[in-house]
N, C-alpha and C positions, 0 to 999 in steps of 0.2 A: 831505448826509450824508457824501459822500466826504471833505470837509474834516475833519469830525468824526472819521471813521475814521482819517485820516492823523494827526490830533492824538493820538488814543488810541494809535496805533502808536508814535509818537515818545515818548510818555510812558512806554510799557512796553518799548520796544525793548531797552534795556540789560538789564533783568531777563530778557527772553526769550532774548537771546543768551547771557547767563551761565548760565541754566538749561539751554539746549541744549548748551553745552560741558560742563557738569557731567554731564548725562545721558549724552552720548556717551562721555565718559571713564569713567564708572561702568560702563556696559555693556561697554566694551572691556576694562577691568580684570577685571570679573566673568567674561567669556568666556575671556580668556587665562589667568587664574589657575585657573579651573575645569578647563581642559585640562591645564595644567601639574601641578596637584595631583590630576588624575584623578578629579574629582568626577563624580557621576552626572549625565549630560547633562540629564535631566528636572528635577533639582533646580536646575541653573543656569538652565534655561528658565523655571521657575516664578518664581524670584527676579527674572529680567529682566522678566517680565510685571508683577510687583509694582512695579518701578521705573517702568514705563510708566504704570501706573494712578496712581501717586503724582504723576508729572509732569502727567498729565491733571487730577488734582485741584488741583494748584497753578495750572494754567492757568485752571481754573474760579474759584478764589479771586481770581485776578488780574482777571478780567473783572467779578466782583462788586464789587471795590474800584473798578474803573474806572467801573462804572455808578453806584455811590454818589457818586463824585466828580462825575460828570456831572449827577447828580440835584441836588446842592448848587448847581452852576453854573446849572442850569436854573431852580431855585427863586429864584435871585438875578437872573434875567433876563440872565445872562452868555452863554447859548447861545440866540441868536435863531433857533431851528430848531423845526420841528414836534416835539411831545413824543415821538412814537414813534421818531424818529431817535435819540433818546437810548437807546432800548432796542435798536434794530437794530444800531447801531455796535459795542457790546461783543459782541453775539451773532456778528456777522461776524468779529470778531477771534478769538473763541473757536473758530469753525469753521475758520478758517485755522490756528490753533494745533493743533487736533485733526487736521486733514488732514496737517500736517507730522509729528505724532507717529505717525499711521497709516502714513505712508510709511516712517519709520524702523523701525517695528515689522515691516512687511512685509519690508523688507530683512533684518532680524534673523531673522525667521521663515524666510526663504529660506536664510540661512546655517545655521541649525540643521538644517533638513531636508536640504540638499544636502551640506554639509561635515561635519556631525556625526552624520548618519544618524538623526535623531530622527523616528520614524514617526508617533507620535500627538501632535498639537499642538492648540491651541485652535481652529485654523482647518481641521482635518482634515475635518470634515463638509462644509465648503464646497469645499475643494480636491478631495475625492473626487467631488463632484457639480457640478463647475465648469461653469456655464452663464452666459452673459451676463445673462440675465434674473434669475437668482437672485443673482448678484453685485451687480447694480444695485439690486435690492430690498433687499439687506442694507445697502448703502451709504446708500440713501435712508432706511432704517429707523434707521441710526446717526445721520444728520443730524436726523431728526425727533425722536428721543429727546433729543438734545443741545439742540435748540431748545426743545422743550416743557418740559424740566426747567429750563432757564435762565429761561424766562418765568415758571415757577412760583416760582422763588427771587426773581426781580426783583419780582414782585408782592408778596411778603412784605417785601422790603426797602423798597419804596415805601410799603406799609401802615405799616411801622414809622416811616417819616419823617413820617407825618401826625400824630404825637404828639411832644410835646416831652420831652426828658430821657430817662432810662433806662427809663421806662415804655414808651416806643415800642419799644425793643429787646425787652423781654419780650413785649409784645403781638405783635410781629413773629414771635417764636419760637412763641408760642401759635397764631398764624395758620398758620404752616408745619405744625405738628403737626396742627391741626384739618383743614386741607385734605388733608394726606396720609392721614389716617384716613378722611375722607369719600370721597376718590377711590379709596382701596384697597377700601372697602366697595362702591362702585359696580362696580369691576372684578370683585370676588368675586361680586357679584350677577349680572353678565353671564355669567360663566363657571361659575356654580354648576350649571347643567344640562348642561354640556359634559363628555363623557367621552372625547373624541377624543385626548387627550394632547398637543394642540397648545400650544406655548408662544409667545406673541406677542413679537416684537421689532420695534417700529415697524410697518412694512408687510411684515415677513418672518415666516413661521411656522416653528417647529421642531417636528417630530413625534418624540417619544421613546417607545421601546418596549424591553422586555427582550430581551436576546439569547436565541437558542434554548437555550443552555446555562444561562441564568439567572444568570450571574455578571457581568453588565454591562448597559449600555444601548446601543441603536442610535439614533443621532441622524440624522434625515433633514431636510434643508432643503426645506421645502415651498413657499416663496415666498409671494406675496400671497394665494394661495388657502388658505393654512393659518392665516389670522388671522380674528378675529371682526370683521366690518364694523361691527357695533353698537359694539363697544369702541373701534374706531378713530374712529368718528364722535363718540363721547363725548369722546375726547381732543382732537379738533379743536375741538369746541364749547367745551370747557373752556379751551383755549389762547386762543381768540378772546375769550371772556368775560374772562379775566385781562388780556388786552391792553387791552380797553376799560376795565377797572377801573384799570389803570395810567395810561392816558391821562386818565381823569377825576380821579384823585388828583393827578397832576402838574399839572393845570390849575386845580384848585380847593382842594386840601387840604394840600399840602406845607408843612411848617413849617421855618423856617431853624434 
């Protein structure tokens, strides 16, 4: 799998480097111009977050294209590797890209808080309750959401490849919508009897409540104890089932 990961990296390295340079330049220009033009710091901060989210979306599209290319190579027996290696390699590449973006974002966040005096940021609830356990649970939750969402999309891509022509693309889209509706319904069913105000993020829980004045929300990072274990187990079972489905379709159903 290491060889496949290196191959995926070499195939996408130029695009990754170009996107990194563009992102850094865009963020630098945005920050400098915002200070020179005396823009509201919060506005500059929000736009910078949008740029990071867009960069993450592009990274996700990149690994989807990489997986699709690997899928074609595997179906032609050009990749003499276990089928799940074809899934794992793009996911590892995505996690590495997301980790790099996260480091850039944290450095930018530090600059906004330290140099520009921005008090309220997207990470304020975590920063105010900074504990190693909570930080680790948040990071693991981010990794888990990234992996599970990627497996979900990869399953739909693989399903689409089991049919020839444009019909496969449309069936893949329908599969994506259908699975999203079913999983959303299950999640709603699990949380329908809950009134605790906890919002799950992977293995991290956020508890939200109105402020005493009633003009805002207080967000508390509750950690792993703030999530629904049943919901998390359903996510794990779903992810494992989708992986088995991908493996089966790759070994028996893929169309050239």
